[in-house]
C-alpha positions as CSV (number, residue, x, y, z in Angstrom):
1,M,-173.8,121.0,14.2
2,K,-177.2,119.8,13.9
3,K,-178.5,122.9,14.5
4,A,-176.0,124.5,11.9
5,L,-177.2,122.5,9.5
6,P,-181.3,123.5,9.1
7,A,-179.7,127.5,9.6
8,G,-177.5,126.4,6.2
9,L,-180.6,124.9,4.1
10,A,-182.7,127.8,5.5
11,L,-180.1,130.8,4.4
12,V,-180.1,129.1,1.1
13,L,-183.6,128.9,0.5
14,V,-183.5,132.5,1.2
15,V,-181.0,133.3,-1.4
16,V,-183.1,131.3,-3.7
17,L,-186.2,132.9,-2.6
18,A,-183.9,136.1,-3.0
19,A,-182.7,135.2,-6.7
20,A,-186.0,133.8,-7.7
21,G,-187.9,137.2,-6.8
22,Y,-185.4,138.8,-8.9
23,G,-185.7,137.1,-11.6
24,V,-189.5,137.5,-11.5
25,H,-188.5,141.3,-11.2
26,L,-186.0,141.4,-14.2
27,V,-188.7,139.9,-16.2
28,R,-191.1,142.3,-15.4
29,K,-188.8,144.8,-16.0
30,L,-187.7,143.8,-19.7
31,N,-191.3,144.3,-20.7
32,T,-191.6,148.2,-19.3
33,P,-191.6,150.9,-22.0
34,A,-188.8,152.5,-20.7
35,F,-186.4,149.1,-22.1
36,Q,-188.4,148.6,-25.0
37,K,-187.2,152.2,-26.1
38,S,-184.0,151.5,-25.1
39,L,-184.2,148.1,-27.3
40,L,-185.2,150.0,-30.1
41,D,-182.9,152.6,-29.7
42,Q,-180.0,150.7,-29.6
43,A,-181.5,148.4,-33.0
44,A,-181.5,151.9,-34.4
45,A,-177.6,152.9,-33.6
46,A,-176.4,149.7,-35.1
47,A,-178.7,150.0,-38.5
48,G,-177.9,153.9,-38.8
49,A,-181.6,154.3,-39.4
50,D,-184.7,154.8,-37.5
51,V,-186.4,151.8,-36.4
52,R,-189.9,151.0,-35.0
53,A,-192.6,149.0,-33.5
54,K,-196.3,148.7,-33.1
55,E,-195.5,146.0,-30.0
56,V,-192.7,144.5,-28.4
57,D,-193.3,141.6,-26.0
58,I,-190.5,140.3,-24.3
59,S,-189.6,137.3,-21.7
60,L,-186.3,136.1,-20.5
61,L,-187.6,132.8,-20.3
62,S,-188.6,132.7,-24.0
63,G,-187.8,135.0,-26.0
64,V,-188.9,138.3,-28.2
65,V,-191.9,139.2,-30.3
66,L,-191.7,142.5,-32.2
67,K,-194.7,143.2,-34.3
68,G,-195.8,145.9,-36.6
69,I,-191.5,146.4,-37.9
70,A,-190.2,149.5,-39.7
71,V,-187.0,150.2,-40.8
72,A,-186.5,153.9,-42.2
73,N,-184.2,153.8,-45.4
74,P,-180.4,156.0,-44.7
75,A,-180.7,159.8,-45.8
76,P,-181.1,160.5,-48.6
77,F,-183.1,157.7,-49.4
78,P,-187.1,158.4,-48.6
79,G,-189.2,155.9,-47.3
80,D,-188.6,152.5,-45.4
81,F,-186.4,150.5,-46.2
82,L,-187.8,147.1,-44.4
83,T,-191.1,146.4,-42.9
84,A,-192.8,143.1,-41.3
85,D,-195.8,142.1,-39.7
86,A,-193.4,140.3,-37.2
87,F,-190.1,139.2,-35.9
88,V,-190.2,136.2,-33.8
89,L,-187.5,134.5,-31.6
90,R,-188.1,132.1,-29.6
91,Y,-185.6,129.9,-27.1
92,R,-184.9,127.5,-24.6
93,L,-182.8,127.8,-21.4
94,R,-182.5,124.8,-20.3
95,P,-179.6,123.8,-22.7
96,L,-177.4,126.1,-21.6
97,L,-176.7,124.1,-18.5
98,A,-175.0,121.2,-21.6
99,G,-173.3,124.5,-22.8
100,R,-175.6,124.6,-25.5
101,V,-177.9,128.1,-27.1
102,E,-180.9,126.2,-28.4
103,V,-183.2,128.7,-30.6
104,E,-186.6,127.2,-31.4
105,R,-187.3,129.5,-33.9
106,L,-186.3,132.6,-35.5
107,A,-188.2,134.4,-38.1
108,I,-189.8,137.4,-39.6
109,E,-193.0,137.7,-41.4
110,K,-194.3,138.8,-44.0
111,P,-191.0,141.4,-44.5
112,R,-191.4,143.7,-47.7
113,L,-188.1,144.7,-48.9
114,A,-187.2,147.8,-50.9
115,L,-184.0,148.1,-52.9
116,A,-183.1,151.6,-54.1
117,M,-180.4,152.9,-55.9
118,D,-179.1,156.5,-56.3
119,A,-177.7,158.1,-59.5
120,R,-174.0,156.9,-58.6
121,G,-174.9,153.6,-58.7
122,V,-175.1,153.5,-54.6
123,F,-177.8,150.9,-53.1
124,N,-179.5,152.2,-49.8
125,Y,-178.6,148.9,-48.1
126,E,-174.6,150.3,-48.4
127,R,-175.6,153.1,-46.1
128,L,-176.8,150.8,-43.5
129,G,-175.2,150.3,-40.1
130,G,-174.3,153.4,-38.9
131,S,-172.4,156.9,-39.7
132,A,-169.0,156.0,-41.0
133,R,-167.7,158.2,-38.2
134,A,-169.0,156.0,-35.7
135,R,-167.8,152.0,-37.6
136,A,-164.4,154.4,-38.2
137,E,-164.2,154.7,-34.3
138,A,-165.6,151.4,-33.6
139,P,-162.8,148.4,-32.1
140,P,-161.5,145.9,-34.7
141,A,-163.3,142.7,-34.4
142,T,-161.4,140.1,-32.7
143,A,-162.2,136.3,-34.0
144,A,-162.8,134.3,-31.7
145,V,-164.3,130.8,-30.8
146,A,-167.6,130.6,-29.2
147,P,-167.4,127.9,-26.2
148,L,-171.0,126.9,-27.0
149,R,-172.4,125.1,-29.4
150,V,-175.3,127.1,-31.1
151,V,-178.7,125.0,-32.7
152,L,-180.6,127.2,-34.7
153,K,-183.7,124.7,-35.4
154,Q,-185.7,127.1,-37.5
155,L,-184.8,130.0,-39.8
156,A,-187.9,130.9,-41.3
157,V,-188.5,134.0,-43.5
158,E,-192.1,133.9,-44.6
159,D,-194.3,135.1,-47.8
160,A,-191.6,138.0,-48.6
161,S,-191.6,140.6,-51.1
162,V,-188.9,142.2,-52.7
163,V,-188.5,145.2,-55.3
164,M,-185.2,146.3,-56.1
165,T,-185.4,150.0,-58.5
166,D,-182.6,152.4,-60.1
167,H,-182.5,156.0,-59.7
168,T,-185.3,156.6,-62.2
169,K,-187.9,154.6,-60.3
170,A,-187.7,151.8,-63.2
171,R,-188.0,148.3,-61.9
172,L,-185.0,146.2,-62.0
173,L,-186.1,143.0,-60.1
174,A,-189.4,142.2,-57.8
175,V,-189.9,138.8,-55.8
176,E,-193.5,138.3,-54.5
177,G,-194.4,135.2,-52.3
178,A,-190.8,134.3,-51.0
179,H,-190.5,131.5,-48.0
180,F,-187.3,130.0,-46.7
181,R,-186.7,127.5,-44.3
182,S,-183.3,126.4,-43.0
183,A,-181.6,125.1,-39.8
184,F,-178.1,125.4,-38.6
185,E,-175.6,124.6,-36.0
186,I,-172.3,126.3,-35.0
187,E,-169.5,124.8,-33.3
188,G,-166.2,125.9,-32.7
189,G,-166.9,128.4,-35.1
190,I,-167.9,126.6,-37.9
191,A,-171.3,127.1,-39.1
192,Q,-173.2,123.8,-40.5
193,G,-176.6,123.7,-42.2
194,S,-179.3,123.1,-45.3
195,G,-182.1,125.4,-46.3
196,E,-184.7,125.9,-49.3
197,A,-185.9,128.7,-50.7
198,T,-189.3,129.2,-52.5
199,I,-190.4,132.1,-54.6
200,A,-193.9,132.4,-56.1
201,T,-193.2,135.0,-58.7
202,L,-189.6,136.5,-59.8
203,N,-189.9,139.1,-62.1
204,L,-186.7,140.2,-64.1
205,G,-187.1,143.7,-64.9
206,D,-190.8,143.5,-66.0
207,L,-189.2,141.8,-69.3
208,L,-189.5,138.0,-67.9
209,F,-191.1,136.3,-65.5
210,V,-190.5,133.2,-63.4
211,R,-193.0,131.6,-61.5
212,G,-193.0,128.4,-58.7
213,V,-189.1,128.7,-58.1
214,K,-187.7,126.3,-55.8
215,A,-183.8,126.3,-55.2
216,P,-181.5,125.4,-51.9
217,L,-180.4,128.7,-50.6
218,S,-177.1,129.5,-48.6
219,M,-176.2,133.5,-47.0
220,S,-173.9,134.7,-45.7
221,K,-172.7,138.2,-44.8
222,E,-170.9,138.5,-48.0
223,V,-173.0,136.3,-50.4
224,V,-176.2,135.2,-51.0
225,K,-176.6,132.2,-53.5
226,L,-179.2,130.4,-55.7
227,A,-178.1,126.9,-57.2
228,P,-179.9,125.1,-58.5
229,V,-182.8,127.1,-59.4
230,R,-185.7,125.4,-60.6
231,G,-188.9,127.2,-62.0
232,R,-192.1,127.4,-64.8
233,V,-191.2,130.3,-67.9
234,A,-194.3,131.2,-70.2
235,G,-195.4,126.8,-69.8
236,G,-191.7,126.0,-70.1
237,T,-188.9,125.0,-67.7
238,A,-186.4,127.6,-66.3
239,T,-183.2,126.0,-64.8
240,G,-180.1,128.1,-63.8
241,D,-178.3,129.6,-60.7
242,L,-177.9,133.0,-59.0
243,I,-175.3,134.7,-57.0
244,L,-175.7,138.1,-54.9
245,H,-172.3,139.3,-54.1
246,L,-172.7,142.0,-51.3
247,K,-169.3,143.0,-49.9
248,G,-167.6,145.7,-51.2
249,G,-170.8,146.7,-53.3
250,F,-173.7,144.9,-54.7
251,R,-172.9,143.0,-57.7
252,Y,-175.1,139.7,-59.2
253,V,-174.0,136.9,-61.5
254,A,-176.9,134.9,-63.2
255,N,-177.5,131.6,-65.5
256,L,-180.4,130.6,-67.1
257,E,-181.6,127.9,-69.2
258,V,-185.0,127.7,-70.9
259,E,-187.1,124.9,-72.5
260,G,-189.8,124.7,-73.8
261,A,-191.6,128.5,-73.4
262,N,-194.1,129.7,-75.4
263,V,-192.9,132.7,-77.0
264,E,-196.3,134.6,-77.7
265,T,-196.4,134.0,-73.4
266,L,-193.3,135.5,-73.3
267,L,-193.9,138.8,-75.7
268,A,-197.6,139.1,-74.1
269,E,-195.8,139.4,-70.5
270,A,-193.3,141.5,-71.2
271,K,-195.9,143.8,-73.0
272,S,-194.0,143.8,-76.1
273,A,-195.7,144.0,-79.8
274,G,-196.6,140.5,-80.5
275,G,-196.5,138.6,-84.2
276,V,-193.7,135.5,-83.3
277,S,-195.1,132.2,-82.1
278,G,-193.0,128.9,-81.5
279,T,-191.3,127.2,-78.6
280,L,-188.2,128.9,-77.3
281,A,-184.8,126.9,-76.1
282,A,-182.5,129.6,-74.7
283,K,-179.1,130.1,-72.3
284,A,-177.9,132.8,-71.3
285,T,-175.8,134.6,-68.6
286,F,-175.5,138.0,-67.2
287,E,-173.8,140.0,-64.7
288,G,-173.8,143.3,-63.0
289,S,-174.0,145.6,-59.9
290,G,-177.1,147.9,-60.9
291,G,-179.2,148.8,-63.4
292,L,-179.0,148.2,-67.2
293,P,-175.7,150.2,-67.9
294,T,-173.9,148.0,-65.4
295,M,-174.7,145.0,-67.2
296,K,-173.0,142.5,-69.5
297,G,-174.2,138.9,-70.8
298,R,-174.1,136.7,-73.7
299,G,-176.3,133.9,-75.0
300,Q,-178.7,132.3,-77.3
301,G,-181.8,131.0,-78.2
302,T,-183.9,128.9,-80.8
303,I,-187.4,129.2,-81.8
304,A,-188.8,125.9,-83.1
305,D,-191.9,125.8,-85.2
306,C,-191.3,129.8,-85.3
307,R,-193.7,132.1,-87.3
308,V,-193.6,135.5,-87.8
309,D,-197.5,137.5,-88.5
310,H,-196.9,140.9,-90.1
311,G,-193.6,141.7,-87.8
312,R,-192.8,145.5,-88.8
313,T,-189.3,144.4,-90.9
314,L,-191.3,141.6,-92.5
315,A,-194.0,144.0,-93.9
316,L,-191.7,146.4,-94.5
317,L,-190.3,144.1,-97.1
318,A,-193.5,142.9,-98.3
319,G,-194.8,146.1,-99.3
320,I,-191.3,147.0,-101.2
321,L,-191.1,144.1,-102.9
322,Q,-194.7,143.8,-103.3
323,V,-194.9,140.3,-102.0
324,P,-197.9,140.0,-99.4
325,E,-196.7,136.4,-98.5
326,L,-193.2,137.4,-97.0
327,A,-195.3,139.2,-94.4
328,S,-196.1,135.9,-92.8
329,P,-193.8,133.4,-94.1
330,E,-193.8,129.9,-93.4
331,L,-190.8,129.2,-91.5
332,D,-189.2,126.1,-89.5
333,E,-186.7,128.0,-87.4
334,C,-185.6,131.4,-85.7
335,R,-182.5,131.6,-84.1
336,A,-179.8,134.3,-82.7
337,E,-177.1,134.5,-80.9
338,F,-176.0,137.7,-78.8
339,T,-173.7,139.7,-76.5
340,Q,-174.5,142.7,-74.1
341,S,-172.4,145.4,-72.7
342,G,-174.6,148.2,-70.6
343,T,-177.2,149.0,-73.2
344,R,-175.7,147.9,-76.5
345,L,-177.1,144.6,-77.3
346,S,-175.2,143.1,-80.3
347,T,-176.8,140.1,-82.4
348,P,-173.6,138.3,-84.3
349,V,-176.2,136.1,-85.8
350,L,-179.7,136.3,-86.6
351,S,-181.4,133.8,-88.8
352,L,-184.3,133.3,-90.2
353,K,-185.0,129.9,-92.1
354,G,-188.1,128.9,-94.5
355,P,-188.6,126.5,-97.0
356,S,-189.8,129.8,-99.2
357,V,-188.1,132.8,-97.6
358,Q,-184.8,133.0,-95.3
359,L,-183.4,136.0,-93.2
360,F,-180.3,136.8,-91.7
361,G,-177.7,139.1,-90.5
362,K,-175.9,140.7,-87.8
363,G,-176.2,144.3,-85.9
364,A,-177.2,145.9,-82.7
365,V,-180.0,147.1,-80.7
366,D,-179.9,150.3,-78.1
367,L,-181.8,149.2,-75.0
368,R,-182.4,152.8,-74.1
369,T,-183.7,154.2,-77.5
370,Y,-184.3,151.0,-79.3
371,G,-182.2,152.2,-82.1
372,I,-181.0,149.4,-84.5
373,D,-178.2,149.3,-86.8
374,Y,-178.4,145.9,-88.8
375,Q,-176.7,144.3,-92.3
376,M,-179.3,141.8,-93.8
377,S,-179.9,139.9,-96.6
378,L,-183.2,138.6,-97.7
379,A,-183.6,135.1,-99.8
380,L,-186.3,133.8,-101.8
381,A,-186.9,130.6,-103.1
382,P,-187.7,130.2,-107.0
383,R,-191.4,129.8,-106.7
384,L,-191.6,133.1,-104.5
385,F,-189.1,135.0,-106.3
386,A,-191.5,134.2,-109.6
387,K,-193.6,136.7,-107.9
388,V,-191.5,139.3,-107.4
389,T,-192.8,141.2,-111.1
390,R,-191.5,144.3,-111.1
391,P,-188.9,144.8,-113.7
392,E,-186.9,147.0,-112.0
393,L,-187.0,144.7,-108.8
394,R,-185.4,142.1,-110.2
395,P,-182.2,143.0,-110.7
396,A,-181.1,144.1,-107.0
397,F,-181.3,140.3,-106.7
398,R,-178.6,137.8,-107.2
399,D,-178.5,133.8,-107.6
400,R,-177.5,131.9,-105.0
401,D,-175.9,128.3,-105.6
402,D,-179.2,126.9,-103.9
403,G,-180.8,128.4,-106.4
404,F,-182.3,131.3,-104.0
405,S,-182.5,134.6,-104.9
406,T,-180.5,137.0,-102.5
407,I,-180.8,140.9,-101.9
408,D,-178.5,142.7,-99.2
409,F,-179.6,145.5,-97.6
410,R,-179.2,147.8,-94.0
411,L,-181.9,148.3,-91.2
412,Y,-182.0,151.1,-89.1
413,G,-184.8,153.3,-87.6
414,T,-186.1,151.9,-84.2
415,T,-187.7,148.8,-83.6
416,L,-191.2,150.0,-83.5
417,D,-190.2,152.1,-86.8
418,P,-187.8,150.4,-88.9
419,Q,-186.1,152.1,-92.3
420,T,-184.3,150.1,-94.7
421,D,-182.7,151.5,-97.8
422,L,-183.7,148.8,-100.0
423,L,-185.6,151.0,-102.4
424,S,-182.0,153.0,-103.0
425,R,-179.9,149.6,-103.9
426,I,-183.2,148.3,-106.1
427,A,-182.8,152.0,-107.7
428,K,-179.1,151.6,-108.1
429,A,-179.7,147.9,-109.4
430,A,-182.0,149.2,-111.9
431,A,-180.1,152.5,-113.1
432,T,-177.2,149.7,-113.8
433,E,-179.4,147.3,-115.6
434,A,-180.5,150.3,-117.9
435,A,-177.2,151.2,-118.4
436,K,-176.2,147.6,-119.7
437,D,-179.1,147.8,-122.2
438,Q,-178.1,151.5,-123.8
439,L,-174.5,150.0,-123.8
440,N,-176.0,146.3,-125.5
441,R,-177.9,148.8,-127.8
442,L,-175.4,150.8,-129.2
443,F,-172.7,148.3,-130.1
444,K,-175.8,146.2,-131.2
445,R,-174.5,142.5,-129.6
446,K,-174.6,141.5,-125.6
447,I,-171.4,142.7,-123.6
448,F,-172.7,142.7,-120.2
């Protein structure tokens, strides 16, 4: 018995040393070119697209590091879907003894994501995940509750950029300098955790730029949600939320509220013709599944301390009526309400009000051709109406109860080249007035 105990201990020692030796052999085998290629091949099969990495470092005891990663676009999209400087997975094996999987860090560094849409409205990411035949032949997933507790101490996305384009290569969305930090625990099949996202610049269609964005972020296989969102817009503040639905095709819903934005800065950033200044307060809701034709929206905005300097429409009216003050009137408020359906932007309320000039109406803009069709009314205070000195112009106006003189007209053409039927209305009014004068002279008394 005394001899058997040392023999048994020796046997255990041999088994331990053999296991340790096999472990060392296994760890070394993991870092062979053949194994690394096999790993990338499996990733490519899962993604349904080519996966490349310049460097692969695998350690059974500590984790995986991939450097110079690239995931190609699925056919028929050209180029790469995703590139990144590095993918890092670090974990600890010891907590497994306590029934816990502990991931120290799971991160992707400087990822650059290119979302592209084809002419049928299908995005490249929708074609990832292998062939349709492979997905159809795959066994159905079965729900199971993991007996282990999974602790993800740090999930990180560092310095990410995203560009979304439609089939014409027009940019729908661009994100620069995005960072995400989060921590999760999964136990009994239930995930709990919290995270926060920051974005240096959020570019919406090269029209609206939101900077310094901060928001709690939640992600799942079906939904990406940013709420509440806070940021800066043209010197003002922006708040709202953004929900991206991924299941069953891409769809987004966004709510945005802007306070104190400088209108001149907004127009300059959108590379739009200037001429309007003031401070904007606005609320809007948008939803869609792709480019401009899929968008729907509604909202309203008010510009305090509004001033319009040589706007095309006001310059046109100033020239026709020969009242130079109309080109740059003093205004107290500019207000608009809108609804959007695809490329059609309807404005049921458009109002510019000042002490001497008021311009209001309703109409629509085609966002594809920039064609406009508005029914408008111009109202002039007595002081300004007195400067309408040409006799053929004055009969076209009618008196309003508050002392303003008003004239209706149609505005059409394009935003860059507006046209109006004001001259024809003036001519018609002048002809009517001339006919009245003739009848009064004929009957030698005032009939009209």
